[in-house]
Residue, then its C-alpha position, 0 to 999 in steps of 0.5 A: m813849651k815842652g810838656a803837657g802843661p797846663f801853663t799860663v803865658f804872659a806874652p808881650t806884644n811886638d810893641a812891648f819888645a820895641k820898648l826895650p833898649d836898642g840892641t837888646v833883642d838882637t843881643l839876646l838872639e846871639p848864640e852865646n846868650k841862649k841861657r839868658l834868652t831862655s831865662v827871659l822867656t821862661y820868666h813869662v810862664v807860670a805853671g798851671k792854668h790861671d785865667a783872669k778871674s782866678l788872677v783877680a781872685k788871687a790878687r784880691e786875697g792878697k789885698g791887691k797883689a799876689e805872687l806867682k812862681t815862674v817856670s824860671g824859678d823867679t817871682l812875678s806879681v799879679v796886681w789888681k789896681d784901678n779895675k785892671l790886671w797888671l804884672q809887676d816884675g822883679k825890677g818893679m816895672n809894671a805891664a798891663i794885661t791888655t788881652a786876657d784869656v786866650f785859651q789854648s789846649n795846654g793853658v792860657i795866654h794873657v797878652i801884655d804891653t811890656v816885657v817883664m824881667a827878673k831882678 
């Protein structure tokens, strides 16, 4: 990320990328798709340092769901359900936060099990 941050990054695992339809990653990596790749990647980033405790608090304040503005300008929701944090993307797909609070000098990373996508 360019800039000092802080940032919150929702980082998909390799297995999450493997769930995408065949050819999706290769297509995104083609030079002509740089803008789309940037959009997908920045959809996984939120300005500010949002640890798990603050995400749970935001979701509880919103009666189980809170919206976050991503660096791409789109909305991503954090959901507290069944004592677990989830993300819900613009298409209604859910990603579990499998590892929370990997603190970095410029923010925090939360590992997720599914690639999230804007509408």
